[in-house]
C-alpha positions in Angstrom: 0.4 0.3 0.0 1.4 3.7 -0.9 1.7 5.9 1.7 0.6 8.8 2.4 2.7 12.1 1.3 4.4 14.1 3.6 3.6 17.8 3.7 4.3 20.9 6.1 3.5 23.9 7.6 5.4 26.9 8.8 3.8 29.5 10.9 6.1 32.6 10.6 6.9 35.2 13.1 9.0 37.8 13.9 12.8 37.7 15.5 11.1 36.8 18.9 9.0 34.4 18.1 10.8 33.0 15.0 9.2 30.3 12.9 7.3 27.0 13.8 7.0 23.6 11.7 4.8 20.7 11.4 5.3 18.0 9.7 2.1 15.7 8.5 2.3 12.2 7.3 -1.3 11.4 6.5 -2.7 12.3 9.9 -0.2 11.8 11.8 2.1 14.8 13.2 6.1 13.0 12.4 7.9 16.3 13.4 6.9 19.7 15.8 10.1 22.3 15.4 9.6 25.5 17.6 11.9 28.7 17.0 13.7 27.4 14.2 15.6 28.9 11.1 14.5 28.6 7.4 17.3 26.6 7.3 17.0 24.4 10.1 13.3 23.8 8.3 14.1 23.1 4.9 16.9 20.7 6.2 14.2 18.6 8.0 12.0 19.3 5.1 14.5 17.3 2.8 14.9 15.1 5.4 11.0 13.9 5.9 10.6 13.7 2.1 8.2 16.7 2.5 6.4 17.2 -0.6 4.5 20.6 -0.4 4.7 23.2 2.4 2.1 25.8 3.2 3.7 29.1 4.6 1.8 31.5 6.9 3.1 34.5 5.3 2.9 36.8 2.1 4.9 35.0 -1.1 5.4 38.6 -2.5 5.4 42.2 -2.0 3.3 44.5 -3.7 4.0 45.9 -7.1 3.2 49.2 -8.5 0.1 51.4 -7.6 -2.1 48.0 -7.5 -2.1 46.0 -4.5 -1.6 42.2 -4.4 -4.8 40.8 -6.5 -5.3 37.9 -4.0 -5.4 40.2 -1.6 -7.8 42.7 -2.8 -10.1 39.6 -4.2 -10.2 38.2 -0.7 -10.9 41.6 1.0 -13.9 42.1 -2.4 -15.1 38.6 -0.7 -15.0 40.1 2.9 -11.6 38.1 3.7 -9.7 40.5 5.4 -5.7 40.3 5.6 -2.8 42.6 6.5 -1.8 44.5 3.1 1.5 43.4 2.1 3.4 47.0 1.4 5.9 47.6 -1.3 9.5 46.3 -0.1 10.4 49.6 0.1 8.2 51.0 2.1 8.7 48.2 4.5 11.8 48.8 5.0 12.0 52.1 5.8 9.5 51.4 8.6 10.6 52.1 12.2 7.6 50.4 14.0 9.0 46.8 12.9 5.7 45.8 12.3 6.9 44.2 9.1 9.7 41.8 10.9 7.8 38.6 10.0 7.1 39.9 6.5 11.0 39.7 5.9 11.1 36.6 7.9 8.7 35.1 5.6 10.8 36.3 2.7 13.6 34.9 3.9 11.8 31.4 4.2 10.5 31.3 0.7 14.7 32.5 -0.8 15.6 29.5 1.2 13.5 27.1 0.3 13.1 28.7 -3.5 16.0 25.8 -4.8 14.0 22.6 -3.9 10.2 23.6 -3.5 8.9 26.1 -6.7 6.5 28.2 -5.8 2.9 28.0 -6.0 1.7 29.7 -9.6 -0.7 29.4 -12.4 -3.8 29.0 -10.1 -3.0 25.4 -9.4 -0.2 24.1 -12.2 2.4 22.4 -9.9 5.1 20.1 -10.7 7.3 18.4 -8.0 7.8 19.9 -4.8 5.9 23.0 -4.1 5.6 25.7 -1.3 2.5 28.2 -1.2 1.5 30.9 0.9 -2.1 30.2 3.0 -3.2 31.8 5.9 -4.8 30.1 9.2 -7.9 32.0 10.0 -8.9 31.2 6.2 -8.8 27.9 6.9 -10.7 27.7 9.9 -13.6 30.0 7.8 -13.3 27.5 5.4 -14.1 24.7 7.6 -16.2 25.8 10.3 -17.9 29.0 8.1 -18.2 32.4 8.9 -20.8 32.9 11.4 -18.5 30.3 13.6 -15.0 31.4 13.0 -13.2 33.5 15.7 -10.2 34.6 16.7 -11.4 35.0 20.1 -12.1 31.3 19.9 -9.0 30.8 17.6 -7.2 27.9 19.5 -10.0 25.7 20.6 -11.1 26.0 16.8 -8.5 25.2 15.2 -8.0 22.2 17.4 -11.3 21.4 16.9 -10.9 21.4 12.6 -7.4 19.6 13.5 -9.2 16.2 15.6 -12.1 16.6 13.3 -9.2 15.4 10.2 -8.2 12.7 12.6 -5.5 14.6 13.6 -4.0 14.4 17.2 -2.6 17.9 18.3 -2.0 17.0 22.0 1.4 17.5 20.8 1.0 21.1 19.7 1.9 23.2 22.6 0.8 26.8 21.3 -0.8 28.6 19.0 1.8 28.6 16.5 2.2 25.1 16.6 -1.4 24.5 15.7 -2.0 27.6 12.7 1.8 25.7 11.7 -0.1 22.2 11.5 -3.3 24.4 10.1 -0.9 24.5 7.2 0.0 21.9 6.8 -3.4 20.3 6.4 -3.9 22.9 3.7 -1.1 21.1 2.0 -2.4 18.0 1.9 -5.5 19.6 0.2 -3.4 20.8 -2.4 -2.1 17.8 -3.4 -5.6 16.4 -3.1 -6.3 19.1 -5.8 -9.0 20.4 -3.2 -8.4 23.9 -2.8 -8.8 27.4 -4.7 -6.5 29.8 -5.2 -6.5 33.7 -5.0 -4.3 36.1 -7.2 -2.0 36.0 -10.1 1.3 34.9 -10.8 2.7 38.9 -10.6 0.9 39.4 -6.8 1.2 35.6 -5.8 -1.1 33.4 -5.3 -3.3 32.6 -1.2 -4.3 28.8 -1.2 -7.1 27.7 0.8 -8.4 24.3 1.3 -12.0 23.6 0.0 -13.3 20.5 2.3 -16.5 19.8 0.5 -14.1 18.6 -2.7 -16.8 20.0 -5.1 -15.2 22.0 -7.8 -16.2 25.8 -7.6 -14.2 29.4 -8.2 -13.2 31.5 -6.2 -15.6 33.9 -6.3 -18.2 31.1 -5.4 -16.2 30.4 -2.3 -15.7 33.6 -0.9 -18.5 34.8 0.6 -18.6 32.0 3.0 -15.3 33.5 4.1 -14.8 36.5 6.6 -11.5 35.8 8.0 -8.8 38.6 9.1 -5.3 37.3 9.4 -4.6 36.2 12.6 
């Protein structure tokens, strides 16, 4: 019997929190790494023969006068996230807020040689990494009215349990979010996702739990998310 594919999820943080990695094989969490560098995570993903990696961080900076299409389309569907600025603006900021975005940029850069960035609205070949985010995943499974940032610890664990994943080893919400990103990676390999965006601004990939082929505009109304 062919073993299930191995996937991974990364919750990206700033310099203090850093990154959390969860590796999932079928419904089993086979590795959980906290406060990891991009290089450490890549090494472990290669060690475990990971096929797809979901990352909770923007995969592209804003380009030109128009914001990223993925974020714009999500906003039109009442799916809100932090607006990704031009890289130059983020560099000029003295608040430190964009540190996690630069950390995400580093994750994609380090993984790029071995994991191609998801492109073309669903076309993929070989190993792939992609952008996703946990609140949108939560809304996909629970619906907008039930999904709550205040209850995210409980609700996100419930989703993992519903999918047959034992979350007992996940000690923090960062671990849980990384596991949700890994779950999205599993859905990607099963071709059960919706991809928002374009090649210029990158795609945000969200699971499609019902398994029915639908467009982004059709499922968007079912979401009401903030990036968290």
